[in-house]
N, C-alpha and C positions, 0 to 999 in steps of 0.2 A: 574396170567400169569407168566410163567417163564421168566427170563431175556433174554434168547436166542430167545424165541418165540416173545417177545415184540420187540427186536431189529430187527428181520426179518420183523415183521409187520410194524414197523416204517420206515425201509428202503424202503419197497415196497410202502408205502403210500406217502413217500416223493418223490420217483421217479415218481409216478403217478401224484402227484401234480405239479411237475416240468414240466412234459410232457404236462399237460393240460394248464399250464401257457404259455409255449412256443407256443402252438397251438393258444391260445387266442391272443397272441401278434402278430403272423403272420396274423391272420384274421383281427385284427385291423389295421395292416400295409397296408393290401390290401385295406381296406376301406378308409384309409387316403390318399393313393396314388390316388385312383379314385377321391376322393373329391378334392384333390389339383389340379387335372387335369380338374375339372369341369364336371366330368361324374356322371350323376344321378344314384343312386342306390335304387332299390325298397326295401321295408321292407322284402319281400320274399328272395331276394338275400342276404341281411344282415343276416337274420336268418340262411340261408343255409350255408353261408361261416363261420359264427360263430360256427355252429354245427360240422363242419369238423375238424377232428383231425388227418388227414393223412398228415404228414410233407411233403412228396413228392408232393402231390397235392397242398398244400398250397404254397410251394416254387415255383412251376411252375406258379401258379396263381399270386403270388406276382411279379415275373419277367414280366409276361404278362400284368399286370396292368399298367405298364409303357408305353405300346404301343397300347393297344386296343382302339377302338372307342366307345365301349359300354360295360356295365357290363355283358350283355347277352353273350358276347363272352367268358367270363370266367366261365360260369356255367358248361359246359361240363358234366363231371361225378361227380360233387359235389352232394352228396346226403344228 
């Protein structure tokens, strides 16, 4: 593998890894906020929120987690 090709590959994969890590952190933050508020979360919800990698959706769910009465209110368009 040529040096330039490797550097491109490395940058791409590092960026992808960072994005995945940020999404995972946001998902865990949502679950932590809900837990701290005493809101029960189903296994299905946990799985769905952890699979989401859309920063905008995760950010809006994180903000909403501070005020919702149930985790069902956060599902919306999380797929």
